N, CA and C atoms of all chains as a GROMACS GRO file, in nm:
protein
  648
    1MET      N    1   9.062   7.351  11.211
    1MET     CA    2   9.062   7.399  11.072
    1MET      C    3   9.071   7.550  11.068
    2ASN      N    4   8.989   7.614  11.150
    2ASN     CA    5   8.991   7.760  11.155
    2ASN      C    6   9.125   7.811  11.209
    3GLN      N    7   9.176   7.739  11.310
    3GLN     CA    8   9.305   7.775  11.369
    3GLN      C    9   9.417   7.767  11.265
    4THR      N   10   9.411   7.662  11.181
    4THR     CA   11   9.514   7.642  11.079
    4THR      C   12   9.516   7.758  10.979
    5ILE      N   13   9.397   7.802  10.937
    5ILE     CA   14   9.390   7.913  10.841
    5ILE      C   15   9.446   8.041  10.904
    6GLU      N   16   9.418   8.060  11.034
    6GLU     CA   17   9.471   8.181  11.100
    6GLU      C   18   9.622   8.179  11.108
    7ILE      N   19   9.680   8.061  11.137
    7ILE     CA   20   9.827   8.055  11.145
    7ILE      C   21   9.890   8.074  11.007
    8ILE      N   22   9.826   8.020  10.903
    8ILE     CA   23   9.877   8.042  10.766
    8ILE      C   24   9.872   8.190  10.732
    9GLY      N   25   9.765   8.258  10.771
    9GLY     CA   26   9.755   8.402  10.745
    9GLY      C   27   9.861   8.481  10.818
   10ALA      N   28   9.892   8.441  10.943
   10ALA     CA   29   9.996   8.511  11.019
   10ALA      C   30  10.132   8.492  10.953
   11ILE      N   31  10.159   8.370  10.900
   11ILE     CA   32  10.289   8.347  10.835
   11ILE      C   33  10.299   8.427  10.706
   12VAL      N   34  10.188   8.438  10.632
   12VAL     CA   35  10.189   8.519  10.509
   12VAL      C   36  10.216   8.666  10.543
   13THR      N   37  10.158   8.713  10.654
   13THR     CA   38  10.184   8.851  10.697
   13THR      C   39  10.330   8.870  10.735
   14LEU      N   40  10.389   8.768  10.798
   14LEU     CA   41  10.532   8.777  10.835
   14LEU      C   42  10.620   8.784  10.710
   15ILE      N   43  10.588   8.704  10.607
   15ILE     CA   44  10.666   8.709  10.482
   15ILE      C   45  10.653   8.846  10.417
   16GLY      N   46  10.533   8.902  10.420
   16GLY     CA   47  10.514   9.036  10.362
   16GLY      C   48  10.592   9.142  10.435
   17SER      N   49  10.598   9.133  10.568
   17SER     CA   50  10.674   9.234  10.643
   17SER      C   51  10.823   9.217  10.618
   18LEU      N   52  10.867   9.092  10.592
   18LEU     CA   53  11.008   9.071  10.556
   18LEU      C   54  11.040   9.140  10.423
   19PHE      N   55  10.946   9.132  10.326
   19PHE     CA   56  10.968   9.202  10.200
   19PHE      C   57  10.972   9.353  10.220
   20LEU      N   58  10.889   9.405  10.310
   20LEU     CA   59  10.893   9.549  10.338
   20LEU      C   60  11.028   9.589  10.395
   21PHE      N   61  11.083   9.507  10.486
   21PHE     CA   62  11.213   9.537  10.545
   21PHE      C   63  11.323   9.534  10.440
   22LEU      N   64  11.317   9.433  10.348
   22LEU     CA   65  11.421   9.425  10.245
   22LEU      C   66  11.412   9.542  10.148
   23GLY      N   67  11.291   9.590  10.119
   23GLY     CA   68  11.278   9.707  10.033
   23GLY      C   69  11.338   9.830  10.097
   24ALA      N   70  11.318   9.849  10.228
   24ALA     CA   71  11.376   9.965  10.296
   24ALA      C   72  11.528   9.953  10.302
   25LEU      N   73  11.579   9.829  10.315
   25LEU     CA   74  11.724   9.809  10.314
   25LEU      C   75  11.784   9.843  10.178
   26GLY      N   76  11.712   9.807  10.069
   26GLY     CA   77  11.756   9.846   9.937
   26GLY      C   78  11.754   9.996   9.918
   27LEU      N   79  11.661  10.063   9.984
   27LEU     CA   80  11.655  10.210   9.976
   27LEU      C   81  11.778  10.272  10.039
   28ILE      N   82  11.838  10.204  10.138
   28ILE     CA   83  11.961  10.256  10.197
   28ILE      C   84  12.081  10.223  10.109
   29ARG      N   85  12.089  10.099  10.054
   29ARG     CA   86  12.215  10.052   9.998
   29ARG      C   87  12.233  10.080   9.850
   30MET      N   88  12.128  10.112   9.776
   30MET     CA   89  12.142  10.128   9.631
   30MET      C   90  12.218  10.257   9.596
   31PRO      N   91  12.296  10.259   9.486
   31PRO     CA   92  12.385  10.374   9.462
   31PRO      C   93  12.321  10.491   9.391
   32ASP      N   94  12.196  10.482   9.347
   32ASP     CA   95  12.146  10.575   9.248
   32ASP      C   96  12.000  10.605   9.278
   33VAL      N   97  11.949  10.716   9.226
   33VAL     CA   98  11.808  10.748   9.248
   33VAL      C   99  11.717  10.647   9.180
   34TYR      N  100  11.754  10.607   9.058
   34TYR     CA  101  11.667  10.518   8.981
   34TYR      C  102  11.666  10.377   9.040
   35ASN      N  103  11.785  10.333   9.087
   35ASN     CA  104  11.789  10.203   9.155
   35ASN      C  105  11.709  10.205   9.283
   36ARG      N  106  11.711  10.320   9.352
   36ARG     CA  107  11.632  10.330   9.474
   36ARG      C  108  11.483  10.326   9.445
   37ILE      N  109  11.444  10.384   9.330
   37ILE     CA  110  11.302  10.377   9.292
   37ILE      C  111  11.262  10.232   9.269
   38GLN      N  112  11.348  10.157   9.195
   38GLN     CA  113  11.317  10.016   9.170
   38GLN      C  114  11.304   9.936   9.300
   39ALA      N  115  11.409   9.947   9.384
   39ALA     CA  116  11.411   9.866   9.506
   39ALA      C  117  11.297   9.904   9.598
   40GLY      N  118  11.273  10.034   9.611
   40GLY     CA  119  11.170  10.077   9.703
   40GLY      C  120  11.031  10.036   9.659
   41THR      N  121  11.001  10.055   9.530
   41THR     CA  122  10.862  10.040   9.491
   41THR      C  123  10.821   9.894   9.471
   42LYS      N  124  10.908   9.815   9.404
   42LYS     CA  125  10.863   9.678   9.372
   42LYS      C  126  10.850   9.593   9.497
   43ALA      N  127  10.954   9.597   9.583
   43ALA     CA  128  10.948   9.515   9.704
   43ALA      C  129  10.837   9.562   9.797
   44THR      N  130  10.812   9.693   9.799
   44THR     CA  131  10.709   9.744   9.889
   44THR      C  132  10.570   9.707   9.842
   45THR      N  133  10.549   9.706   9.709
   45THR     CA  134  10.419   9.664   9.658
   45THR      C  135  10.389   9.519   9.695
   46LEU      N  136  10.488   9.431   9.672
   46LEU     CA  137  10.466   9.289   9.704
   46LEU      C  138  10.447   9.269   9.854
   47GLY      N  139  10.526   9.340   9.935
   47GLY     CA  140  10.514   9.322  10.080
   47GLY      C  141  10.381   9.369  10.134
   48THR      N  142  10.332   9.483  10.085
   48THR     CA  143  10.203   9.532  10.133
   48THR      C  144  10.089   9.442  10.090
   49MET      N  145  10.097   9.390   9.965
   49MET     CA  146   9.991   9.300   9.920
   49MET      C  147   9.989   9.171  10.001
   50LEU      N  148  10.109   9.116  10.032
   50LEU     CA  149  10.112   8.992  10.111
   50LEU      C  150  10.063   9.016  10.253
   51SER      N  151  10.099   9.131  10.311
   51SER     CA  152  10.056   9.159  10.448
   51SER      C  153   9.904   9.172  10.456
   52LEU      N  154   9.846   9.246  10.361
   52LEU     CA  155   9.700   9.262  10.364
   52LEU      C  156   9.630   9.130  10.335
   53LEU      N  157   9.692   9.046  10.248
   53LEU     CA  158   9.632   8.914  10.221
   53LEU      C  159   9.633   8.827  10.347
   54GLY      N  160   9.741   8.837  10.425
   54GLY     CA  161   9.746   8.760  10.550
   54GLY      C  162   9.643   8.806  10.650
   55ILE      N  163   9.624   8.939  10.661
   55ILE     CA  164   9.520   8.991  10.750
   55ILE      C  165   9.381   8.944  10.704
   56GLY      N  166   9.364   8.939  10.570
   56GLY     CA  167   9.236   8.890  10.518
   56GLY      C  168   9.215   8.742  10.543
   57LEU      N  169   9.325   8.664  10.554
   57LEU     CA  170   9.307   8.522  10.588
   57LEU      C  171   9.275   8.505  10.735
   58ILE      N  172   9.327   8.595  10.821
   58ILE     CA  173   9.294   8.583  10.963
   58ILE      C  174   9.149   8.621  10.987
   59HIS      N  175   9.108   8.738  10.934
   59HIS     CA  176   8.969   8.781  10.948
   59HIS      C  177   8.899   8.761  10.814
   60LEU      N  178   8.827   8.650  10.801
   60LEU     CA  179   8.769   8.619  10.671
   60LEU      C  180   8.650   8.709  10.638
   61ASP      N  181   8.594   8.780  10.736
   61ASP     CA  182   8.477   8.863  10.708
   61ASP      C  183   8.513   9.006  10.672
   62TRP      N  184   8.642   9.038  10.659
   62TRP     CA  185   8.682   9.173  10.619
   62TRP      C  186   8.722   9.178  10.472
   63TYR      N  187   8.680   9.076  10.392
   63TYR     CA  188   8.746   9.060  10.262
   63TYR      C  189   8.719   9.176  10.167
   64GLY      N  190   8.606   9.246  10.179
   64GLY     CA  191   8.572   9.350  10.083
   64GLY      C  192   8.669   9.465  10.085
   65LYS      N  193   8.691   9.520  10.204
   65LYS     CA  194   8.782   9.634  10.216
   65LYS      C  195   8.925   9.595  10.183
   66ILE      N  196   8.962   9.471  10.218
   66ILE     CA  197   9.100   9.429  10.192
   66ILE      C  198   9.124   9.410  10.043
   67ILE      N  199   9.024   9.359   9.970
   67ILE     CA  200   9.040   9.345   9.825
   67ILE      C  201   9.050   9.483   9.759
   68VAL      N  202   8.970   9.579   9.808
   68VAL     CA  203   8.978   9.716   9.754
   68VAL      C  204   9.117   9.774   9.779
   69LEU      N  205   9.172   9.755   9.900
   69LEU     CA  206   9.305   9.808   9.932
   69LEU      C  207   9.413   9.743   9.847
   70ILE      N  208   9.404   9.609   9.827
   70ILE     CA  209   9.507   9.540   9.747
   70ILE      C  210   9.505   9.590   9.604
   71ILE      N  211   9.385   9.608   9.546
   71ILE     CA  212   9.378   9.655   9.408
   71ILE      C  213   9.428   9.799   9.399
   72PHE      N  214   9.399   9.879   9.500
   72PHE     CA  215   9.444  10.018   9.498
   72PHE      C  216   9.597  10.026   9.504
   73VAL      N  217   9.660   9.948   9.593
   73VAL     CA  218   9.807   9.949   9.602
   73VAL      C  219   9.869   9.896   9.473
   74LEU      N  220   9.808   9.791   9.417
   74LEU     CA  221   9.861   9.732   9.293
   74LEU      C  222   9.854   9.830   9.177
   75VAL      N  223   9.753   9.916   9.173
   75VAL     CA  224   9.741  10.010   9.061
   75VAL      C  225   9.824  10.135   9.087
   76SER      N  226   9.819  10.189   9.208
   76SER     CA  227   9.872  10.324   9.228
   76SER      C  228  10.023  10.328   9.248
   77ASN      N  229  10.083  10.222   9.300
   77ASN     CA  230  10.226  10.229   9.333
   77ASN      C  231  10.317  10.230   9.210
   78PRO      N  232  10.294  10.146   9.106
   78PRO     CA  233  10.376  10.158   8.986
   78PRO      C  234  10.358  10.289   8.913
   79ILE      N  235  10.236  10.347   8.918
   79ILE     CA  236  10.215  10.476   8.850
   79ILE      C  237  10.301  10.584   8.915
   80SER      N  238  10.302  10.586   9.049
   80SER     CA  239  10.378  10.693   9.115
   80SER      C  240  10.528  10.676   9.092
   81SER      N  241  10.578  10.550   9.089
   81SER     CA  242  10.721  10.531   9.066
   81SER      C  243  10.758  10.569   8.922
   82HIS      N  244  10.671  10.538   8.827
   82HIS     CA  245  10.697  10.575   8.687
   82HIS      C  246  10.705  10.726   8.672
   83VAL      N  247  10.610  10.798   8.732
   83VAL     CA  248  10.608  10.944   8.719
   83VAL      C  249  10.730  11.005   8.788
   84LEU      N  250  10.770  10.949   8.902
   84LEU     CA  251  10.887  11.001   8.973
   84LEU      C  252  11.015  10.978   8.894
   85ALA      N  253  11.027  10.861   8.829
   85ALA     CA  254  11.148  10.835   8.749
   85ALA      C  255  11.155  10.929   8.631
   86GLY      N  256  11.039  10.956   8.567
   86GLY     CA  257  11.038  11.050   8.457
   86GLY      C  258  11.078  11.190   8.500
   87ALA      N  259  11.030  11.234   8.615
   87ALA     CA  260  11.064  11.368   8.665
   87ALA      C  261  11.212  11.376   8.701
   88ALA      N  262  11.266  11.269   8.761
   88ALA     CA  263  11.408  11.269   8.800
   88ALA      C  264  11.497  11.275   8.678
   89HIS      N  265  11.458  11.203   8.570
   89HIS     CA  266  11.539  11.210   8.448
   89HIS      C  267  11.525  11.344   8.380
   90TYR      N  268  11.408  11.408   8.394
   90TYR     CA  269  11.387  11.537   8.326
   90TYR      C  270  11.472  11.646   8.389
   91ILE      N  271  11.484  11.648   8.522
   91ILE     CA  272  11.561  11.755   8.585
   91ILE      C  273  11.709  11.721   8.592
   92GLY      N  274  11.750  11.608   8.534
   92GLY     CA  275  11.893  11.584   8.513
   92GLY      C  276  11.968  11.531   8.631
   93ILE      N  277  11.909  11.443   8.708
   93ILE     CA  278  11.983  11.379   8.815
   93ILE      C  279  12.076  11.275   8.754
   94PRO      N  280  12.207  11.275   8.786
   94PRO     CA  281  12.301  11.187   8.714
   94PRO      C  282  12.281  11.040   8.747
   95LEU      N  283  12.311  10.955   8.647
   95LEU     CA  284  12.306  10.811   8.667
   95LEU      C  285  12.432  10.767   8.740
   96THR      N  286  12.431  10.643   8.788
   96THR     CA  287  12.552  10.589   8.847
   96THR      C  288  12.654  10.554   8.740
   97ARG      N  289  12.778  10.534   8.781
   97ARG     CA  290  12.884  10.517   8.682
   97ARG      C  291  12.878  10.381   8.613
   98ARG      N  292  12.811  10.285   8.674
   98ARG     CA  293  12.806  10.151   8.617
   98ARG      C  294  12.688  10.130   8.523
   99THR      N  295  12.622  10.238   8.481
   99THR     CA  296  12.506  10.224   8.393
   99THR      C  297  12.550  10.176   8.256
  100VAL      N  298  12.476  10.080   8.200
  100VAL     CA  299  12.514  10.025   8.069
  100VAL      C  300  12.452  10.108   7.958
  101ILE      N  301  12.320  10.133   7.966
  101ILE     CA  302  12.255  10.206   7.858
  101ILE      C  303  12.147  10.296   7.918
  102ASP      N  304  12.128  10.413   7.854
  102ASP     CA  305  12.026  10.508   7.895
  102ASP      C  306  11.939  10.536   7.774
  103LYS      N  307  11.824  10.474   7.767
  103LYS     CA  308  11.743  10.486   7.646
  103LYS      C  309  11.663  10.616   7.641
  104LEU      N  310  11.653  10.688   7.752
  104LEU     CA  311  11.574  10.811   7.751
  104LEU      C  312  11.654  10.932   7.706
  105SER      N  313  11.788  10.926   7.712
  105SER     CA  314  11.866  11.046   7.684
  105SER      C  315  11.875  11.070   7.534
  106ASP      N  316  11.905  11.196   7.496
  106ASP     CA  317  11.910  11.232   7.355
  106ASP      C  318  12.038  11.183   7.289
  107LYS      N  319  12.152  11.214   7.352
  107LYS     CA  320  12.277  11.169   7.292
  107LYS      C  321  12.314  11.033   7.349
  108PRO      N  322  12.362  10.942   7.260
  108PRO     CA  323  12.398  10.809   7.309
  108PRO      C  324  12.524  10.812   7.395
  109MET      N  325  12.540  10.714   7.477
  109MET     CA  326  12.655  10.713   7.566
  109MET      C  327  12.781  10.674   7.490
  110ILE      N  328  12.895  10.690   7.554
  110ILE     CA  329  13.024  10.674   7.486
  110ILE      C  330  13.046  10.528   7.447
  111ARG      N  331  13.003  10.439   7.533
  111ARG     CA  332  13.025  10.299   7.506
  111ARG      C  333  12.944  10.253   7.385
  112VAL      N  334  12.824  10.308   7.370
  112VAL     CA  335  12.739  10.273   7.256
  112VAL      C  336  12.798  10.330   7.128
  113GLN      N  337  12.855  10.452   7.134
  113GLN     CA  338  12.916  10.510   7.015
  113GLN      C  339  13.038  10.430   6.969
  114LYS      N  340  13.113  10.380   7.064
  114LYS     CA  341  13.235  10.310   7.027
  114LYS      C  342  13.203  10.174   6.964
  115GLU      N  343  13.102  10.108   7.017
  115GLU     CA  344  13.067   9.978   6.962
  115GLU      C  345  12.995   9.990   6.830
  116ASN      N  346  12.920  10.103   6.809
  116ASN     CA  347  12.844  10.129   6.689
  116ASN      C  348  12.745  10.017   6.658
  117SER      N  349  12.668   9.980   6.757
  117SER     CA  350  12.568   9.875   6.737
  117SER      C  351  12.455   9.902   6.835
  118ASN      N  352  12.355   9.817   6.834
  118ASN     CA  353  12.238   9.843   6.919
  118ASN      C  354  12.262   9.792   7.060
  119SER      N  355  12.159   9.806   7.142
  119SER     CA  356  12.180   9.788   7.286
  119SER      C  357  12.200   9.642   7.323
  120GLU      N  358  12.141   9.551   7.249
  120GLU     CA  359  12.147   9.411   7.290
  120GLU      C  360  12.292   9.359   7.286
  121THR      N  361  12.361   9.392   7.176
  121THR     CA  362  12.498   9.344   7.165
  121THR      C  363  12.588   9.412   7.266
  122VAL      N  364  12.554   9.539   7.302
  122VAL     CA  365  12.634   9.605   7.405
  122VAL      C  366  12.619   9.533   7.537
  123LEU      N  367  12.496   9.492   7.566
  123LEU     CA  368  12.474   9.422   7.692
  123LEU      C  369  12.549   9.289   7.695
  124THR      N  370  12.542   9.212   7.584
  124THR     CA  371  12.608   9.082   7.586
  124THR      C  372  12.760   9.098   7.585
  125ASP      N  373  12.811   9.202   7.516
  125ASP     CA  374  12.955   9.222   7.519
  125ASP      C  375  13.003   9.260   7.658
  126GLU      N  376  12.916   9.339   7.725
  126GLU     CA  377  12.952   9.379   7.860
  126GLU      C  378  12.960   9.258   7.952
  127LYS      N  379  12.871   9.162   7.925
  127LYS     CA  380  12.867   9.049   8.017
  127LYS      C  381  12.975   8.947   7.988
  128THR      N  382  13.006   8.921   7.860
  128THR     CA  383  13.097   8.812   7.829
  128THR      C  384  13.230   8.862   7.774
  129GLY      N  385  13.256   8.992   7.773
  129GLY     CA  386  13.371   9.042   7.701
  129GLY      C  387  13.503   9.008   7.766
  130LYS      N  388  13.503   9.004   7.899
  130LYS     CA  389  13.634   8.993   7.965
  130LYS      C  390  13.674   8.847   7.984
  131MET      N  391   9.947   8.252  11.959
  131MET     CA  392  10.036   8.212  11.849
  131MET      C  393  10.027   8.312  11.734
  132VAL      N  394   9.904   8.341  11.692
  132VAL     CA  395   9.884   8.437  11.582
  132VAL      C  396   9.933   8.575  11.624
  133ASN      N  397   9.901   8.615  11.748
  133ASN     CA  398   9.942   8.747  11.794
  133ASN      C  399  10.094   8.756  11.807
  134LEU      N  400  10.159   8.646  11.845
  134LEU     CA  401  10.306   8.647  11.857
  134LEU      C  402  10.371   8.670  11.722
  135ILE      N  403  10.325   8.596  11.619
  135ILE     CA  404  10.381   8.613  11.484
  135ILE      C  405  10.354   8.755  11.433
  136LEU      N  406  10.237   8.808  11.466
  136LEU     CA  407  10.207   8.943  11.418
  136LEU      C  408  10.290   9.047  11.491
  137TYR      N  409  10.327   9.023  11.619
  137TYR     CA  410  10.416   9.119  11.684
  137TYR      C  411  10.555   9.117  11.621
  138ILE      N  412  10.603   8.997  11.578
  138ILE     CA  413  10.732   8.990  11.510
  138ILE      C  414  10.726   9.066  11.377
  139ALA      N  415  10.614   9.049  11.304
  139ALA     CA  416  10.598   9.121  11.177
  139ALA      C  417  10.595   9.272  11.200
  140LEU      N  418  10.531   9.313  11.310
  140LEU     CA  419  10.527   9.455  11.346
  140LEU      C  420  10.667   9.509  11.371
  141GLY      N  421  10.754   9.425  11.432
  141GLY     CA  422  10.893   9.467  11.454
  141GLY      C  423  10.968   9.487  11.324
  142PHE      N  424  10.945   9.395  11.225
  142PHE     CA  425  11.012   9.412  11.096
  142PHE      C  426  10.966   9.541  11.027
  143VAL      N  427  10.837   9.570  11.032
  143VAL     CA  428  10.788   9.691  10.966
  143VAL      C  429  10.843   9.815  11.038
  144GLY      N  430  10.861   9.806  11.171
  144GLY     CA  431  10.920   9.918  11.244
  144GLY      C  432  11.064   9.942  11.203
  145LEU      N  433  11.142   9.832  11.183
  145LEU     CA  434  11.279   9.847  11.134
  145LEU      C  435  11.281   9.910  10.995
  146ALA      N  436  11.186   9.869  10.909
  146ALA     CA  437  11.179   9.928  10.775
  146ALA      C  438  11.150  10.077  10.784
  147LEU      N  439  11.064  10.117  10.875
  147LEU     CA  440  11.033  10.260  10.889
  147LEU      C  441  11.154  10.338  10.937
  148ILE      N  442  11.234  10.276  11.028
  148ILE     CA  443  11.355  10.346  11.076
  148ILE      C  444  11.455  10.367  10.962
  149LEU      N  445  11.476  10.262  10.878
  149LEU     CA  446  11.569  10.276  10.765
  149LEU      C  447  11.519  10.382  10.667
  150THR      N  448  11.387  10.386  10.647
  150THR     CA  449  11.332  10.484  10.554
  150THR      C  450  11.350  10.626  10.607
  151ILE      N  451  11.338  10.644  10.739
  151ILE     CA  452  11.358  10.778  10.797
  151ILE      C  453  11.504  10.820  10.783
  152ILE      N  454  11.598  10.721  10.794
  152ILE     CA  455  11.739  10.755  10.772
  152ILE      C  456  11.761  10.805  10.631
  153ARG      N  457  11.700  10.736  10.531
  153ARG     CA  458  11.715  10.782  10.393
  153ARG      C  459  11.648  10.918  10.374
  154PHE      N  460  11.538  10.941  10.444
  154PHE     CA  461  11.469  11.071  10.434
  154PHE      C  462  11.558  11.183  10.487
  155ILE      N  463  11.640  11.155  10.588
  155ILE     CA  464  11.725  11.261  10.644
  155ILE      C  465  11.848  11.283  10.558
  156ILE      N  466  11.920  11.175  10.517
  156ILE     CA  467  12.047  11.193  10.448
  156ILE      C  468  12.034  11.203  10.297
  157GLY      N  469  11.914  11.192  10.241
  157GLY     CA  470  11.900  11.183  10.096
  157GLY      C  471  11.957  11.303  10.025
  158ARG      N  472  12.040  11.280   9.921
  158ARG     CA  473  12.114  11.390   9.861
  158ARG      C  474  12.021  11.482   9.783
  159THR      N  475  11.930  11.424   9.704
  159THR     CA  476  11.840  11.508   9.625
  159THR      C  477  11.700  11.504   9.684
  160ASN      N  478  11.615  11.591   9.631
  160ASN     CA  479  11.478  11.593   9.682
  160ASN      C  480  11.397  11.474   9.634
  161ILE      N  481  11.435  11.418   9.517
  161ILE     CA  482  11.363  11.300   9.467
  161ILE      C  483  11.383  11.182   9.561
  162ASP      N  484  11.506  11.173   9.621
  162ASP     CA  485  11.530  11.070   9.722
  162ASP      C  486  11.432  11.082   9.838
  163ARG      N  487  11.408  11.205   9.879
  163ARG     CA  488  11.318  11.224   9.993
  163ARG      C  489  11.174  11.189   9.956
  164VAL      N  490  11.137  11.218   9.832
  164VAL     CA  491  11.001  11.183   9.789
  164VAL      C  492  10.984  11.031   9.784
  165ILE      N  493  11.088  10.961   9.735
  165ILE     CA  494  11.082  10.814   9.732
  165ILE      C  495  11.071  10.758   9.873
  166ALA      N  496  11.149  10.816   9.966
  166ALA     CA  497  11.144  10.769  10.105
  166ALA      C  498  11.006  10.791  10.164
  167LEU      N  499  10.944  10.903  10.129
  167LEU     CA  500  10.808  10.931  10.180
  167LEU      C  501  10.708  10.831  10.124
  168ASP      N  502  10.725  10.795   9.995
  168ASP     CA  503  10.634  10.700   9.932
  168ASP      C  504  10.646  10.562   9.997
  169VAL      N  505  10.772  10.518  10.017
  169VAL     CA  506  10.794  10.386  10.079
  169VAL      C  507  10.741  10.385  10.222
  170MET      N  508  10.760  10.497  10.293
  170MET     CA  509  10.710  10.507  10.430
  170MET      C  510  10.559  10.494  10.436
  171THR      N  511  10.490  10.557  10.342
  171THR     CA  512  10.344  10.551  10.344
  171THR      C  513  10.293  10.412  10.310
  172VAL      N  514  10.354  10.349  10.210
  172VAL     CA  515  10.304  10.217  10.170
  172VAL      C  516  10.334  10.114  10.278
  173SER      N  517  10.448  10.132  10.350
  173SER     CA  518  10.473  10.044  10.464
  173SER      C  519  10.372  10.070  10.576
  174SER      N  520  10.332  10.195  10.590
  174SER     CA  521  10.237  10.228  10.696
  174SER      C  522  10.099  10.168  10.669
  175ILE      N  523  10.066  10.144  10.540
  175ILE     CA  524   9.938  10.079  10.511
  175ILE      C  525   9.936   9.938  10.570
  176ALA      N  526  10.047   9.864  10.550
  176ALA     CA  527  10.056   9.730  10.610
  176ALA      C  528  10.054   9.737  10.762
  177LEU      N  529  10.121   9.840  10.818
  177LEU     CA  530  10.125   9.856  10.964
  177LEU      C  531   9.985   9.882  11.019
  178ILE      N  532   9.908   9.966  10.948
  178ILE     CA  533   9.772   9.995  10.994
  178ILE      C  534   9.685   9.870  10.985
  179GLY      N  535   9.710   9.785  10.883
  179GLY     CA  536   9.636   9.659  10.875
  179GLY      C  537   9.664   9.568  10.992
  180MET      N  538   9.794   9.560  11.033
  180MET     CA  539   9.827   9.477  11.150
  180MET      C  540   9.765   9.534  11.277
  181ILE      N  541   9.765   9.666  11.292
  181ILE     CA  542   9.705   9.726  11.410
  181ILE      C  543   9.554   9.703  11.411
  182ALA      N  544   9.492   9.701  11.293
  182ALA     CA  545   9.350   9.672  11.284
  182ALA      C  546   9.319   9.530  11.331
  183HIS      N  547   9.413   9.435  11.304
  183HIS     CA  548   9.392   9.301  11.361
  183HIS      C  549   9.411   9.301  11.512
  184LEU      N  550   9.516   9.370  11.560
  184LEU     CA  551   9.548   9.360  11.702
  184LEU      C  552   9.444   9.429  11.790
  185THR      N  553   9.379   9.533  11.738
  185THR     CA  554   9.274   9.596  11.817
  185THR      C  555   9.135   9.550  11.777
  186ASN      N  556   9.128   9.464  11.671
  186ASN     CA  557   9.003   9.401  11.628
  186ASN      C  558   8.896   9.503  11.587
  187ARG      N  559   8.938   9.603  11.509
  187ARG     CA  560   8.844   9.701  11.457
  187ARG      C  561   8.863   9.713  11.307
  188VAL      N  562   8.754   9.704  11.230
  188VAL     CA  563   8.763   9.706  11.084
  188VAL      C  564   8.771   9.849  11.032
  189ILE      N  565   8.743   9.948  11.116
  189ILE     CA  566   8.738  10.087  11.069
  189ILE      C  567   8.876  10.138  11.030
  190TYR      N  568   8.985  10.072  11.082
  190TYR     CA  569   9.119  10.116  11.047
  190TYR      C  570   9.152  10.091  10.901
  191MET      N  571   9.083   9.995  10.837
  191MET     CA  572   9.107   9.970  10.695
  191MET      C  573   9.066  10.092  10.612
  192ASP      N  574   8.958  10.160  10.652
  192ASP     CA  575   8.919  10.282  10.580
  192ASP      C  576   9.025  10.390  10.596
  193ILE      N  577   9.083  10.398  10.716
  193ILE     CA  578   9.189  10.496  10.739
  193ILE      C  579   9.310  10.466  10.650
  194ALA      N  580   9.343  10.336  10.635
  194ALA     CA  581   9.455  10.298  10.549
  194ALA      C  582   9.428  10.336  10.404
  195LEU      N  583   9.302  10.318  10.359
  195LEU     CA  584   9.267  10.351  10.220
  195LEU      C  585   9.281  10.501  10.196
  196VAL      N  586   9.231  10.583  10.289
  196VAL     CA  587   9.240  10.728  10.270
  196VAL      C  588   9.385  10.775  10.277
  197TYR      N  589   9.466  10.711  10.363
  197TYR     CA  590   9.606  10.747  10.375
  197TYR      C  591   9.683  10.718  10.246
  198GLY      N  592   9.658  10.600  10.188
  198GLY     CA  593   9.722  10.567  10.062
  198GLY      C  594   9.679  10.659   9.949
  199LEU      N  595   9.553  10.697   9.948
  199LEU     CA  596   9.503  10.787   9.844
  199LEU      C  597   9.570  10.923   9.853
  200LEU      N  598   9.584  10.976   9.975
  200LEU     CA  599   9.650  11.106   9.993
  200LEU      C  600   9.797  11.101   9.953
  201SER      N  601   9.865  10.989   9.985
  201SER     CA  602  10.005  10.976   9.948
  201SER      C  603  10.023  10.971   9.797
  202PHE      N  604   9.933  10.897   9.731
  202PHE     CA  605   9.940  10.885   9.584
  202PHE      C  606   9.924  11.022   9.518
  203ILE      N  607   9.824  11.098   9.563
  203ILE     CA  608   9.801  11.232   9.506
  203ILE      C  609   9.922  11.321   9.532
  204ALA      N  610   9.981  11.313   9.653
  204ALA     CA  611  10.094  11.399   9.687
  204ALA      C  612  10.214  11.369   9.600
  205VAL      N  613  10.243  11.239   9.577
  205VAL     CA  614  10.358  11.204   9.494
  205VAL      C  615  10.337  11.248   9.350
  206LEU      N  616  10.214  11.232   9.299
  206LEU     CA  617  10.188  11.277   9.162
  206LEU      C  618  10.205  11.427   9.149
  207ILE      N  619  10.159  11.503   9.248
  207ILE     CA  620  10.169  11.650   9.238
  207ILE      C  621  10.314  11.694   9.248
  208ILE      N  622  10.394  11.630   9.335
  208ILE     CA  623  10.535  11.670   9.346
  208ILE      C  624  10.610  11.638   9.217
  209ALA      N  625  10.583  11.521   9.157
  209ALA     CA  626  10.651  11.485   9.032
  209ALA      C  627  10.612  11.581   8.919
  210ARG      N  628  10.485  11.620   8.914
  210ARG     CA  629  10.443  11.714   8.811
  210ARG      C  630  10.505  11.851   8.833
  211TYR      N  631  10.523  11.888   8.959
  211TYR     CA  632  10.587  12.016   8.989
  211TYR      C  633  10.731  12.018   8.941
  212TYR      N  634  10.804  11.906   8.961
  212TYR     CA  635  10.942  11.903   8.913
  212TYR      C  636  10.951  11.899   8.763
  213GLU      N  637  10.850  11.843   8.697
  213GLU     CA  638  10.863  11.825   8.553
  213GLU      C  639  10.817  11.948   8.475
  214LYS      N  640  10.704  12.005   8.512
  214LYS     CA  641  10.650  12.116   8.433
  214LYS      C  642  10.624  12.241   8.515
  215GLY      N  643  10.631  12.234   8.645
  215GLY     CA  644  10.593  12.349   8.726
  215GLY      C  645  10.443  12.347   8.749
  216LEU      N  646  10.401  12.408   8.859
  216LEU     CA  647  10.258  12.412   8.884
  216LEU      C  648  10.194  12.508   8.787
   0.00000   0.00000   0.00000
């Protein structure tokens, strides 16, 4: 029984490390700063939480520190990515060319001006127009 | 069995760190480098957890907590510097 829980914890840790690897791969392949923030932060948060959960299943008597670490990563990582995205948009780093809508900018984009409608219809027209 | 699976997981996290270092070197803007540093630190928290299992010492979890705290403060300060200046 104890052996089974340890093997389940090791497999959960392996899945978490796979998510960490995929997040780093997205950091290489994404075309834009904002896409890199998305890929890097979300996958890394899930991977770190799964890895620490697996370590906590292997060593059941370490649960206090591991719960503190999981809650800390869950709270702090989205805050840092949000603040970084705001700073990147403030200093004017350009978006990629395939961006559909930019809700933070002052002047609307050309595609939105031409359609003269709100963002939802622009998104659906972009998807089904051709 | 458990140690074997954990060594494979350690290899995946090592590959993730290598890709992150590549992005840290070639990143066009400074925000790219800050993101790479953030991803590197959060991956290192999981790495320190695995090392804590392999050496069977619980004190490494405290090191991981302090490391994550320092990274969080550093990213917040850099973002505030770019937005409003110190």
